[in-house]
N, C-alpha and C positions, 0 to 999 in steps of 0.2 A: 398492590404495590407494583409500580412500573419497573420493567426491566432496565438494567443499567445500559446506557448507550454503548454500542460496540460496532466494530467493523462488520461483523456478521449481520447486524441489523440493517446497516446501510446497503450491504450486498444483496440482502433478500428482496429489496424493493424491485418491482418489475420496471422495465423500460430504461430510460436514460438514468445515469447515475445522479443521485440526489446531491448535488454540489453543496447546497446549504447544509445538508446533514453531515457531509464530509468535513466541511470547514468547522462546523460546531463541534463535531466529535473530537477533532484534533486541535482545536483552538488556533487554527491557522487561516491565513487569508487565501483567497483564490489563487493569487500569484505564487504564494508559498507552496500550495498544494500542486500547482502546475510544475513548478521547478522541481519539487520532490519526485514527481512522477516522470520527470524527463521531458516535459512539454514546455513550449515557449510560454512565457508569462502571460502573453496576450491571448492565448488559446482559449482560456475559460471565460473570456469577457464577452464573446459573441456567441449567441445561442447556436447558430449553425455549425460553428467550429467546436463548441463544447459537446454537441450531440453527434459529431462525426464518429464513425466506427473506430478509427484509429485512436482518437482521444478517449472514447469510452473504454476501449480495450486496454489502454495503458493505465487508466484509473482503476479498472477492475483488477488488473495484474497486481498493482500496488496494494489494493485493499485485500486481495486474497492472501497475500504474504502477511500483511498486518494481522489479518484474522487468525492465521495460523500460530502466530507468536504471542498474541494478546494475552492468553490465559497464563502462560508461564512468565511473561514479561511483567504482569501486574496491572494491566489495563491499556486502554488506547494510547495514552500519552507515552507510556513506557515502551510500548510496541513501536511507536514512531521513533522514539529515541534510539532503540536498537536498530531499526531499519536504516536510519540515517547515519549512525555513528559507529556501530559495532563491526570491527573487521572480522571477516570470516576466513579462517586459516585455509580451509579447503579451496578457496578462490583467490589465493595469493593476497590475503588480507584486504580484499576489496569488500565494500559494504553491500548490503542488499540493495540499497538505493543505486549505487554505481552499476550493479549488475542489471537491474531493471532498465536503467537508462541506456545500457548497452544492448538491450533486447534479449537479456538472458534470464527473464523472470521464470521460465520453465525450469532452469537449472537451480534456481533458488528454491522453488517449490519441491523439486526432487530431493534436494539437500535436506529441507525441513522434514519431508516424509521419512527420509533415511534416519535422521536424528530421532524423530518421534517413535520409530519402530525399534529403537534401542541401539542404532548404530553410533559410531563415534563421530564427534563433531570435528 
């Protein structure tokens, strides 16, 4: 029996992020993935821009956060819905998506670690 698709599975692959795997996992277009990660819509269309360290880093940040919430959210689609729409009171009701776009992915990861260890949301 094959494992269910997950953000963790996409993250485990070595090298550049598997964009086809990411789009299939979340049922989104490349442009939607780019926008959700805080990248220009055109960024993922050209291989050299797609594989640039900044692009890969931003995609990895987004996927690491999604991986952390996937289990309690109920799956990849639900994790993406949380990431894009759920206000986080500790960050002035900004979403994880808004924080990642603002370069604050580390703060979101720290917050999720805090909640996972029994801290208050």
